C-alpha positions in Angstrom: 0.0 0.0 -0.1 1.2 3.4 -0.9 2.3 5.5 2.2 -0.2 8.4 2.8 1.7 11.7 3.1 1.3 14.1 6.0 1.5 17.8 5.2 1.4 20.6 7.6 0.8 24.2 6.5 1.8 26.9 9.1 -0.3 29.9 8.5 -3.3 27.7 7.3 -5.8 30.4 7.9 -4.3 32.4 5.0 -6.6 33.4 2.1 -4.0 31.4 -0.2 -4.9 28.0 1.3 -7.6 27.3 -1.2 -4.9 27.7 -3.9 -2.8 25.1 -2.0 -5.7 22.6 -1.5 -6.6 22.9 -5.2 -3.0 21.9 -6.0 -3.2 18.9 -3.8 -6.6 17.9 -5.3 -5.2 18.2 -9.0 -2.0 16.2 -8.2 -3.4 13.5 -5.9 -2.8 10.8 -8.5 1.0 11.6 -8.0 1.0 13.0 -4.4 -1.2 10.8 -2.2 -1.7 13.2 0.6 -3.5 11.5 3.6 -3.4 14.2 6.3 -3.5 17.9 5.7 -2.9 19.9 9.0 -3.8 23.6 8.9 -2.2 25.5 11.7 -2.7 29.0 12.9 -2.4 31.3 16.0 -5.2 32.5 18.2 -5.5 35.7 16.2 -6.1 33.8 13.2 -8.6 31.3 14.6 -11.8 32.4 12.9 -10.1 32.6 9.4 -8.6 29.2 10.0 -12.0 27.7 10.6 -13.5 29.4 7.5 -10.7 28.4 5.3 -10.6 25.0 6.8 -14.2 24.4 6.3 -13.9 25.4 2.6 -10.8 23.1 2.2 -13.0 20.1 3.7 -15.8 20.9 1.1 -13.3 21.2 -1.8 -11.9 17.7 -0.8 -15.3 16.2 -0.3 -16.3 17.5 -3.8 -13.3 15.9 -5.3 -14.1 12.6 -3.6 -10.7 12.1 -2.2 -9.7 10.5 1.2 -7.7 13.4 2.7 -8.3 14.2 6.2 -8.1 17.9 7.1 -7.2 18.8 10.7 -7.4 22.5 12.0 -5.3 23.4 15.0 -3.8 26.2 17.1 -1.2 23.8 18.5 1.8 23.6 16.1 3.7 21.0 17.8 0.6 18.6 17.8 0.5 19.1 14.0 4.2 18.8 13.2 4.6 15.4 14.8 5.8 12.9 12.0 5.1 15.4 9.2 6.5 14.5 5.7 6.4 18.2 4.5 5.8 21.4 6.2 4.9 24.5 4.3 5.1 28.0 5.8 2.9 31.0 4.6 2.5 33.2 7.7 2.6 36.9 8.2 3.8 38.1 11.7 1.7 41.1 12.7 -0.8 40.3 9.8 -1.7 43.0 7.2 -1.6 45.8 9.9 2.2 45.2 10.1 2.5 45.3 6.3 0.6 48.6 6.1 3.2 50.2 8.5 6.1 48.7 6.3 4.5 50.5 3.3 3.5 53.8 4.8 6.2 54.8 7.2 9.2 54.8 4.5 7.1 56.9 2.1 7.3 59.8 4.6 11.1 59.7 4.1 10.9 59.6 0.3 12.0 55.9 0.4 9.9 53.0 -1.1 7.5 51.2 1.1 7.2 47.7 -0.2 6.5 44.2 1.3 9.8 42.6 0.5 12.1 45.4 -0.7 13.9 48.2 1.1 12.8 48.9 4.6 9.6 46.8 4.3 11.6 43.7 3.4 14.0 44.4 6.2 11.2 44.6 8.9 9.3 41.8 7.6 12.5 39.7 7.8 13.3 40.9 11.4 9.8 39.9 12.4 9.7 36.5 10.6 13.1 35.1 11.0 12.8 34.3 14.9 9.5 32.7 14.3 10.7 30.5 11.4 13.8 29.3 13.4 11.3 28.4 16.3 9.6 26.2 13.7 12.7 24.7 12.7 13.6 23.8 16.3 10.1 22.0 16.7 10.8 20.2 13.4 14.2 18.9 14.5 12.5 17.3 17.5 9.1 16.2 16.0 9.7 15.5 12.3 13.5 15.5 11.6 13.0 14.0 8.2 10.5 16.5 6.9 11.0 19.0 4.1 10.4 22.6 5.0 8.9 24.4 1.9 8.9 28.1 2.9 6.6 30.6 0.9 6.7 33.3 3.7 8.3 36.5 2.4 11.0 37.6 2.2 11.6 34.2 1.0 15.3 34.7 0.1 16.2 36.1 3.4 14.2 33.5 5.3 15.9 30.7 3.4 19.2 32.3 4.1 18.5 32.5 7.8 17.3 28.8 7.9 20.5 27.6 6.2 22.7 29.7 8.5 21.1 29.6 11.9 19.3 26.3 12.2 20.0 22.7 11.7 17.4 22.1 9.1 19.1 21.1 5.9 15.9 20.1 4.1 14.8 23.6 3.3 13.6 25.0 0.0 12.3 28.6 -0.5 9.6 29.3 -3.0 8.1 32.2 -4.9 5.4 32.5 -7.5 7.3 35.2 -9.5 9.3 32.8 -11.7 6.4 30.7 -12.5 4.4 34.0 -13.1 7.1 35.0 -15.5 7.0 31.6 -17.4 3.2 31.8 -17.6 3.3 35.5 -18.8 5.9 34.7 -21.5 4.0 31.7 -22.7 0.9 34.0 -23.1 3.0 36.7 -24.9 4.2 34.0 -27.4 0.8 32.3 -27.5 2.3 28.9 -26.7 1.4 26.3 -23.9 3.4 26.8 -20.7 4.7 23.3 -20.8 6.8 24.3 -24.0 8.6 27.3 -22.1 11.7 27.0 -20.1 13.7 29.8 -18.7 17.2 29.6 -17.1 16.7 31.7 -13.9 19.5 32.9 -11.7 19.7 35.6 -9.0 17.9 36.0 -5.7 14.4 36.0 -4.5 12.6 39.1 -6.1 15.8 39.9 -7.7 16.0 37.0 -10.2 16.8 37.3 -13.9 15.9 35.0 -16.8 19.5 34.4 -18.5 17.8 32.7 -21.5 14.3 31.6 -22.5 13.4 28.6 -24.8 10.4 27.3 -26.6 10.8 23.6 -27.4 14.5 23.8 -26.6 15.2 26.7 -29.0 16.2 30.1 -27.6 13.6 32.9 -28.2 15.3 35.5 -26.0 15.7 38.1 -28.7 12.0 38.0 -29.5 11.0 38.2 -25.7 13.3 41.1 -25.1 11.6 43.0 -27.9 8.2 42.3 -26.4 9.3 43.4 -23.0 9.7 47.0 -24.2 5.8 47.3 -24.3 4.6 48.6 -20.9 1.7 46.1 -20.8 4.4 43.2 -20.9 6.8 44.5 -18.1 5.1 42.9 -15.1 3.7 39.4 -14.6 2.3 39.7 -11.1 -1.0 41.2 -10.0 0.5 43.2 -7.2 3.0 45.4 -9.3 1.8 47.4 -12.3 4.3 47.4 -15.2 5.7 50.8 -16.3 7.4 49.5 -19.4 11.3 49.6 -20.0 13.4 52.0 -22.2 14.1 50.0 -25.3 17.7 51.0 -25.1 18.1 49.9 -21.6 16.3 46.5 -21.7 18.0 45.5 -24.9 21.4 46.3 -23.7 20.7 44.5 -20.3 20.0 41.4 -22.5 18.4 39.5 -19.7 14.8 38.9 -18.6 13.9 41.1 -15.7 11.4 40.2 -12.9 8.6 42.5 -11.9 10.5 43.6 -8.7 13.4 45.1 -10.8 11.0 48.1 -11.4 11.8 49.2 -7.8 15.7 49.4 -8.5 15.8 50.5 -12.1 12.8 52.8 -11.9 12.9 53.9 -8.1 11.6 57.4 -8.4 8.8 56.5 -10.8 7.7 53.7 -8.4 8.0 55.9 -5.3 5.6 58.4 -6.9 3.2 55.8 -8.0 3.1 54.3 -4.6 2.6 57.7 -2.9 -0.3 58.5 -5.3 -1.8 55.1 -4.8 -1.4 55.4 -1.0 -3.3 58.8 -1.0 -6.0 57.6 -3.4 -6.8 54.1 -2.5 -4.5 53.1 0.3 -1.2 51.1 0.3 -1.1 47.6 -1.1 -1.7 46.1 2.3 -4.8 48.2 2.7 -6.1 47.2 -0.7 -5.3 43.6 0.2 -7.3 43.9 3.5 -10.4 44.8 1.5 -9.8 42.0 -0.9 -9.3 39.6 2.0 -12.5 40.6 3.8 -14.3 40.0 0.3 -12.6 36.6 -0.1 -13.4 35.5 3.5 -17.1 36.4 2.9 -17.1 34.2 -0.2 -15.3 31.4 1.7 -18.1 31.3 4.3 -20.7 30.3 1.8 -21.5 26.7 2.7 -22.3 25.9 -1.0 -18.8 27.0 -2.1 -16.6 24.0 -2.8 -14.0 25.3 -5.3 -11.2 28.0 -5.2 -13.0 31.2 -6.2 -11.6 33.0 -9.3 -11.4 36.3 -7.3 -8.4 34.9 -5.3 -6.1 35.5 -8.4 -6.4 39.2 -7.6 -4.7 38.6 -4.3 -1.3 38.4 -6.0 -0.7 34.7 -5.4 -1.6 33.3 -8.8 0.1 30.0 -9.6 1.2 29.5 -6.0 -0.4 26.1 -5.7 1.2 25.1 -9.2 4.7 26.1 -7.7 4.2 24.6 -4.3 2.5 21.3 -5.3 4.8 20.9 -8.2 7.9 21.2 -6.1 6.4 18.8 -3.3 5.4 16.3 -5.9 8.8 16.3 -7.7 10.7 15.9 -4.3 8.3 13.0 -3.4 8.5 11.2 -6.9 12.1 12.0 -7.6 10.8 13.5 -10.7 14.2 15.3 -11.7 12.5 18.0 -13.6 13.8 21.7 -13.6 12.2 24.4 -11.4 13.4 27.6 -10.1 13.6 27.6 -6.3 15.6 29.2 -3.3 18.4 26.9 -2.2 22.0 26.8 -1.1 24.1 28.2 -3.9 26.8 25.3 -3.9 28.7 27.1 -6.6 25.8 27.5 -9.1 26.3 31.3 -9.2 30.1 32.1 -9.2 29.7 35.6 -7.7 27.7 34.5 -4.6 29.1 32.5 -1.7 28.5 28.8 -1.9 26.7 28.6 1.6 24.2 31.5 0.7 20.7 31.1 -0.6 20.1 31.9 -4.2 17.1 31.6 -6.6 18.2 29.5 -9.5 16.9 26.7 -11.9 17.4 23.4 -10.1 17.0 19.8 -11.0 14.4 18.6 -8.3 15.2 15.2 -6.8 14.2 13.1 -3.7 17.3 14.6 -2.2 16.1 18.1 -2.9 17.0 20.7 -5.4 20.4 20.3 -7.3 21.2 23.9 -8.6 22.2 24.1 -12.3 25.5 26.0 -12.6 25.3 29.2 -14.4 28.8 30.5 -13.8 29.1 34.2 -13.3 26.1 36.4 -13.7 26.4 39.1 -16.5 28.5 42.0 -15.4 25.6 44.4 -15.9 23.6 42.7 -13.1 26.2 41.1 -10.9 26.8 44.1 -8.7 23.1 44.7 -7.8 22.6 41.0 -7.0 25.7 41.0 -4.8 24.5 44.2 -2.9 21.1 42.7 -2.2 22.7 39.4 -1.0 24.8 41.6 1.5 21.6 43.2 2.6 20.0 39.8 3.1 23.0 38.4 5.1 23.2 41.5 7.5 19.4 41.6 7.8 19.3 38.0 8.9 22.1 38.6 11.3 20.3 41.4 12.8 17.0 39.4 13.1 18.7 36.6 15.0 20.9 38.9 17.4 18.6 41.7 17.8 21.5 44.0 17.1 20.3 47.5 16.4 23.5 48.6 14.7 23.3 45.8 12.2 19.6 46.7 11.5 20.9 50.3 10.6 23.7 48.9 8.5 21.4 46.5 6.6 19.1 49.3 5.6 21.9 51.6 4.7 23.6 49.2 2.3 20.2 48.5 0.6 20.2 50.5 -2.8 16.7 51.8 -2.1 18.0 53.8 0.7 19.6 57.3 0.0 21.7 57.7 3.2 22.8 56.1 6.5 21.0 59.0 8.3 17.7 58.1 6.7 18.3 54.5 7.4 18.7 55.2 11.0 15.6 57.5 11.1 13.4 54.8 9.5 14.8 52.0 11.6 14.0 54.0 14.8 10.4 54.8 13.7 9.7 51.3 12.5 11.2 49.6 15.6 8.9 51.7 17.6 5.9 50.9 15.3 6.6 47.1 15.4 7.9 46.8 19.0 5.4 44.0 19.9 6.7 41.7 17.1 10.5 42.5 17.6 11.2 41.4 21.3 14.8 40.6 20.3 15.6 44.4 20.0 14.1 45.4 23.3 15.2 42.7 25.7 18.7 44.4 26.2 17.0 47.8 26.7 14.9 46.3 29.5 17.8 44.5 31.1 
């Protein structure tokens, strides 16, 4: 008899959970999930019950023997798990709204995973993920940790550096979104597209792109000059690239590159949006309220199409495809966050990178790309320095390191502004950053 797999999702009350459940249903023939444990905290109890009941209805409709368990007891859930997926948000969307609004006052970009917002999301998230790792070492030492919690690159870096968990893979829906977007542009099925990805999370480049094994990079580079084609995710509007710039760069950009190559334009756009309709977090809060109203409907037994507006499109494809490929030793190629191991020459071997990998039962095997093109190498190295120093600040609660991390981020104009933003954001997020305040109390 085939072993029934136990999967635990930390942050199970997330609006994204129906995406994941749909993925498990669609791939059940390859991935025989027996138990799905959805875990959340007290503050997420109501959402967990709403999403959990929808998950049960979806599985019942599909006629599959998957047992869904809802719990606030993480340790109970983790015992003997085969895969643990993480998709939580410390401080919920209120914390994200602060990450987005406070930096804008200083003329700095407020964004969930880049600049000050990325730093503070990392500072709040890393201690929690390391606690989960400690529980996993004790309760499910052979399980794979599949992390979707942002900032996914920094979180994967911290797990590799500060925990004993070796079976960790960071995941993002940006690369699969780029694949899907380019397939659409070229009017071909997604299965025929392959992109050689290399870089970091939200700082990943497509080094080449193929249809049926033939490079079509030149054609795609031409298409990317159209503003409508410059973003492949719902939460970032494309602004278009200067044809001279994008052709000379000669690699595919991801949507988040707009924050670095069009910083001023993006700050202005975010400022306007914040005034007119609220920050992205505030827009998402509204979207989430609508989604949870839909989820409550006892007659709803599918993932509602409105979920795609949330920005997590293809998440289930990416997450469940990865878990299935590890479980079946599929040895297909997927872009994930993993230990570099020499794949990108200009990044330390022990650092986390986002790169195309062969996915095996022993995890991702990065495909060596050598050095990144000189035009993008420096920016990637700078962001890696930011991630490394940020992770260290998160683990140690070292105030000076937090200021340094933000000052070396290319979105921050000066060390003085870095300090001012860190001071204000530490005060705003004090509840979720105990590591920075223990020493003061002592």
